[in-house]
N, C-alpha and C positions, 0 to 999 in steps of 0.2 A: 522150317525150324533148322534144318541142316545148313541152309544158306546163312541164317543168322549166326549160328555157332562158328561157321567158317569165317564170316565177316568179323566177328569178335576176335577170333584167333589172329587174323591178319592185322587188326588194329593193335592188338597187344604186341605183336612182333614189330610193328612199325614204330612204336614208342621207343625213343632212344633212351636207354638206361644210363643214369649217371654213374660215376665211379663208386665202387663199394668202399666202405670204411677201410678195409684192408688195402685196397688199391691206393687210397689217399695216403695212408701211413707209409706205404712202401715208397711213394714219391717223395717223402720228406726225409729220406736218409741223409740229405745234405745238412740237416739241422743238428745231427748228432755231434757232440763236442761242446767246447766252451767258447763263449763269445763275450765281448765287452762293447760298451757304447757310452758316450757322454749324453747327459740329458737332465732336465730339471735342476740345473746348476749343481750337478753332482756326477757320479759315475755309477753305471749299472753293469752287472755281469750276470750271465746265466749259463748253465750247463745242462745239456740234454743227453739222455741215454734211452736206449730202447729196452722196454720190458720184454720178458720172454713171450708174453702173449701178443706183442706187436705194438702196443701203445708207446708213444713217446712221453717220457716223464722228465721233468726238469725242476731246477731250483734257481731262483732269481734273488739277487741282492742289490739294494740301492744304498749308496753311501754318499754323504755330503760333508764337507769340511772335516774330513778324516774320520767320520763316525758312521757306523751302520745306522740307517734310519728305519728300514723295513725289509722284509723278505717275502717271497712268494713260493708256494709249491705249485707246479704247473703240470698239466697233462693234456695231450692231444689224444682223444679217444672218446669212449662212450661213458657218460656219467650214470649215476644211480637211476635217473629218470629215463634212461635209454636215449639220450640226446648226444649225438656225435658233435664234437667241437673242441675248442680250446678252453680248458677249465683252469681256473685260478682260485687259490685261497691265499689271502694276505695275512701277514703276521707282523706285529710291532717288534721292536728290538728285543723286548722281554719275552717274546714268543707267545703273547696273547693274540688271539685271532681277531680279525676285523669282522669276518662273517661268523654266523653261528656254526655250531658243530655240523649241522646237516646242510648248510648252504655253501655255495661256491658261485663265482662269477662264471658264466658260460658265454663264450662268443660262438654262436652257432655257425657251423660250416655252411658255406654258400657255393664255392666253386674252386677248382684247382686247374692250373695249367702247368706247363713244364717249368716255369720260373716264378710262379706266383700262386699263393693260396689265400683265398678270401674267406674270412669269417665275418659275421655281422658285427661291425665296430672295430675290426682288426684285420689288417692286410700284412702279410709277410712276403717279401719279394727277394728271391735268390739273386745275388749279384756276382756269382762266381764262387769258387771253392772257399774263399776267405772273407766273404762279405754278404750281408743281407740287410734289407731295410724293413723296419717295422713302422706301420702307420696306425696309430691308436686314436680312436675317437673318444673324446672326453667331454662329459657334461660339466659345464661350469656352474658356479653357485647362482648365477643369474638365469640359468636355464638354457643358455646358448651352448652350441656344440663346437668344439675346436678339434683339429687333428694334429696330434704331436707326431713328429717324424724322428726316428732314431736310426742312426747308421751303425750297425754292429760289424765288428771285425773279429775274425777267429783268433782265439788265444791258444787253443790246442785242439787237436783232432779228437 
């Protein structure tokens, strides 16, 4: 019995733990500030700030032909269901929501490196202090999946 407990203890110690949510959030300090990119035949911008509790909270806007089309509230952190990831709630120009009051789109965290964070369906790649690339998987009306690539540049720190 003692040997079984010792073996179990050694197995647990040998399992490499992934980064904690706090560690992931700390590695994303490069995202803080405001960014802009061209895409979907328009212009998008987003601003990220750190909450006192450590999460990153952001606001996104998309404009085309000189008019605001939609906005998003963003958070990288843990949602009400306890899932860590990139959370999104969409709003029309008149501020009516796309998702219900209790729903949000969640891109679940997969892995992080020094210059890249991967969520299921969304990858953010740090390109230096003034640039990052976002790769967003989008389901099309015919059921196919496409990946849209957006090159963001820093507007302000």
